[in-house]
N, C-alpha and C positions, 0 to 999 in steps of 0.2 A: 373479225379472226384474224389471229397470225397471220395464218396467210394471205391475206389480201396486203403486208404490206410489203411483199417482192414481185416484182412484174417480171417476167423470161421476156428477151427480145433475142429469138433467133436470126433477122434480118442480114447479117454480116453472113458467110459460109467458116465451123470452123471455129466462130466464136460466140459466144455466148456473153452475150448483155443483162448483167444481174440490176434493176433496181430495186432500190428500199426508200421508201418512202413512211411519210407517218412514225411518231410515236415505238421508240426498242428503246423500252425499260421493260425492268424485271419484274415489275406492277400490273404493267398491260400484257403479258404474255408473251415467249420469244415463240418462232415456228424450234420446230426440232427439226436437226437433219435428215431423221432418212424420210420425209413428208417435204424437205427441199431437194436430197438426190431420188425422188420416184419421181419429180415432176420432168428431170430433163434425161432421165435414166435410157429416155426411149430418142435419146441423138444419139449416137455410138459415133458420131465424128467429131466434136463438140473437142476441141483441143485445148482453148485457155477460153477462162474467165475473165473479165473486163465487171466494174461497178458503176453506178453510178451513187449517188447518192445524195445530191444537192435537194433533195424533197424528206429529207432527216430533219423533221423540227426540231426530237432529242431522241437523247440515247446515253446510255449508262454500261454498264459494267456486262450488258443485258448481250448485246450485239456486239463486245470481246470477245464473248466467250462461245458466241454464234460461228461467228467471223475464224476463228482456234477451230473448231470445229470441223468446219466447211473446210479449210485448208490442210487438216487432215484426210479428210476424206477423197480429197479431190492428190492431196500427194498418191494415197493408193491406187486410184487408176487414170495416175501418170496425167491428170489435167494440169497445164498451166494457169498459178494463179498472178493477175498483175493486182497490183492491191496501189497506183496511182489516182486513182479515184475516191480513196476510202479520206476520212476525214484524220488531220495531222496528230492528233493525241489518241487514236485510234492504231492507228501505226506503232506506235514511243508501246504502247499498252503492247501488240502482240508483241514490235520485237522482245519488246522484255517480257514475257513469259515463254518462246524459243531460248533463251540465252538460256532465265535458270533449270529449261529442259533439259540441255546442252549440258549443262554441268552434271545435274544429277543421274545424270546417263554415265550407268554403267561403262566403264571405257575399259576395249579389250586388250588382253595381259597377255603376251605371251611369255609362256612356260622359258628362266633361265636354263643357259648349256648345266649342267650335269657339271663342266670342273668351276664353270660359271660359279656357281654354288659351294660348292666345295671351297673357293676360294674366299669367300665370303664368313663362311664361316671357321676357316679357320683366320682370319682376320680379325674377327668377332674376337672367338678364343683367344685371343693372343692379346687383342685392348682388355678382356675380360684380369686376363693373368697380369699384367702391366701396370694395373691396376686394385688388384688383392695386395700383390708385392709392397709399391706405390703403398697402402694403408696399411701393409704389415710394419710397414719401417717408420713411418708415423705414429702407430702403438705406443714401439719395440722404445723410440727416441722419450717419450710420455713415458714408458714408466720408468728408463732412463732416472727423471727426473723425479719421478712421485720415491723412486729410490731413494735420490740428494734431497729428497726435503722442500724440492722448488715446485714441485706442483702448486697448481693454481684449479681446483677444484669446490666447490662449499659439503662441506662433510653432513651437512642439515640435507642436500639433494643424497646423496651417496646413502644414509639413512631409510629416508625417504623411500627409493628402488631396493633394497635392501628388502623391504619391508614387501615390494609388491612381486617379489621376487619370492619371497621364501613365505612369510604369518598369511602371506592371500591366498598362496597357492596351494594349501593343505589340502582343505575339500574337494580342488577336484583330485588330487595324487593320493590322498586315500581311498577316493571312489576306486578311480580307474585299478591300482595299487590290488584292494581285496579281494576285487572283479580277477584278476588277473592267477592273485592266488587260487581260487575258485576253480577258477576255469583251467591250472595247471591238476590241481587237485584230483576232478574226476576224467582230464585227461590218462594220467595215470594209474586212477580207478582199472579205468577200463582194461589196461592192461597186466596186472597185476595179480587184481583179482582171477586171471586163470591160472593161475599161480597159489593163489592164497598167500599172499607177496605185498597187501594192502599195505602193511606196515611201512614199507618203503619211499611211499606217499610224502613224508617226513623229508625222506631224503631229497627227494626229485625237485619238493616246493624250492626247499630249505637252499640246494645248490643253486638248482638255477635263477629265482629273486636275487640272490646275495650278490654272485657272479655275474651276470649278465642284464636277464630280465627287469628288474631294480631300477637298476642305471638303465637301459633302454629308452624304458615306457615315460619314466621320471623325463626324460628328455626329447622326446614326444610330443608330451606337456607342454612340456618350456617352448618348445618349436615353434606350440600353434598358440602356445599363448603369452609368453615375453617375447620370445624371436622378435613376431609381428608385430608386438604392441613397440618395439625401438623402433624398427622398422620405419612403423608409421610419423612415430612422434619428433624423431630426427628428418621423415621427408619432408611433414608438414614442416617442420622449422625451414629447409630447405626451398620449401615455397615461398614461404612468406619471407625471407628473404632476413630470418634472424639469424641466421648464420653466418650471413654477409657484416651482418652489422655486429657479430661479435671479434672478424676479424679484423673493422675497418677499427674496432676498440681496441685493437692490437693483444687480444684470447686467442688462446687458438683453441677453437674448436673438439677434434680428435683426447685433446688432454680436460678441456671443460666436460665435453658430452659425452664420449664415448668411453673414458680411463673409467669412471666412478658404474657404469653398465658391466665394463666385461669383469671388475672386481665384484661386485655383487654377486654376477652369475658363478666368478670361480669361487666365491667363499660357501652360497648357497646351495648350487646343486648337489655338491655329494652329501651334506647334510640332506636336504629332500632323500636324495637316494638310499640313504642308512634310514630315515621312516618309510620311505616303499618297500624297502625290505620288509620291515617289521608288518608295515600291514598287508605284507603278501602273505608272509607266513603266516600273518592272523585267518586273514580268510582261506588259505587248507586249512588251519586250522582248526576251522571252523567247521569246514565242511566235510571234514576227518571226523573229528567228534561226534559230532551233531546227523551226522547221513548219513557215512561209511560205517559208523559202529567203532571205531577204533580208541583204545584208552587212550583218551590226554595226556595221561605221565609217560609214557613208552611214546606217542607222541613228541611229545616236547625232547624226553631226552635223543632220540634220533635223532630229531634233528640239530642239539646240540653238537654232537659225536658227530656228524655229519657235515655239518661246517665249519669248515677251516679258518686258520685267521688270514691264508694265503687268500680265498672266496673271497673274504671283505675286504680285503689292499687294493682285488683286484677291480672290485664295483666300483670300490673310491676312484681309482684311476679313471676306471668308465666314463664316472660322475664328473672327473677335475676333468676330462678330458671334452666331452659332451660342451658344459657352463663355455670354455674358450669359444669352441664352434658357435654357437647359438649367439654369440656375445656377437662377437666378429662378423659373420654372417648378417642378426638385422643390423647392426652398423655400418656395415657397409655398402649394404644396399638402401639404407635412409639417404646416408651422405650422399649416393649416388645419387640419385631419383631424381626424375627430370618435375621441370614446376609445375604441375600441373595436378589436378585430383586424379587423374587416371592416373600420373604415375606412381604417383601415393599409392594408386590399389596396385600396382604391378609392383613396387617394390614393397611392397609389405606381402603380395605371394610367394616371389622370388625368395625371400627369406624365408621363411617357409619352406619351401619344396628344396632352395640350398643347403636347411640344417637338418633335415632330415637327413636327405638323403649322403652329407659329408658322415651322419651319426651311425648308419645302415655301414657306409666302407669302412669308417673308423674302427666300428666294432667290432666287422670282419679283420681288420689290420691286429686289431689292440691280441683279437683270439688267438690267431695265426703263429702272430708272437709267444706267448704262452705255448702254445701246445709245441713251440719251439724248444724253449726257456724249461719243458716239463714242469710248466708248476700249474 
């Protein structure tokens, strides 16, 4: 029986001497802590426990596990444990277990004072703004070199990025734009049917898509698709020290890596905006002609008369600005990425959040300017 391996000696007042005998191996069975504590629970005057392990013939991790559980139980009952009688190897293992437990123990953190948190956020915002301004300065210098014909980046890489930003995104842009056009048509029909003016669905869909919605939806799609891709690519290059290698070779990483990505998005996003406008109008046309019973020719004529050239230019300006925002946000987060897998994930997430937030803010600013100018 496992309990036969333990002998209790109460001969000394307030001290319990525990003699461990035989083999303390996992294979031969280890006494349960509850079985042990029940033996001396009736002696409430016990204040200290000492060990005699001279009769132990063999032991393994089972003995260590048993003693560790016993120590925890005695700590709850405020009973002192004297470890001098334990084998040296057991003592080392117990110390190691306790150190690991202390390391993994959650530390109590006091909440920071409000002013301290506010100051920390202000300093963090200051560092972010300085980093952004420095990055914009490097981009400006690099574009001056592009204009002067002195910039160095591979044309094949630029064309590959253009393909990824343009042709590869057509499927997703088509799907989202058509669905947005369908949604706008249904929303317009709910109110316009009350007055028998369903034909003005063409005006709502056409103006909304061409002026704002086409550019905004394309910008959001490209933020999650291309902006995140830029941040992940540059972040991994930062982690693998490839950007440091370019600097060592005398190649400006902003000129070689960032400028082609900005140019590609600035060129392709207005074109994708035009395509999204067309697909959105097509979605409204399908619903109006196929579901709401509007004459197809009349729908197209209303769209043509409602959508002015100024609306088209405003939409293209939106697309141009969004292209700059998405490219700078993705590249900035990638270039400032921490050199770890977690850092790459955080940079990717931050690039998407920054891009979408900036797109919404830029849309509000452009809309306000257009309203002031009466465009």
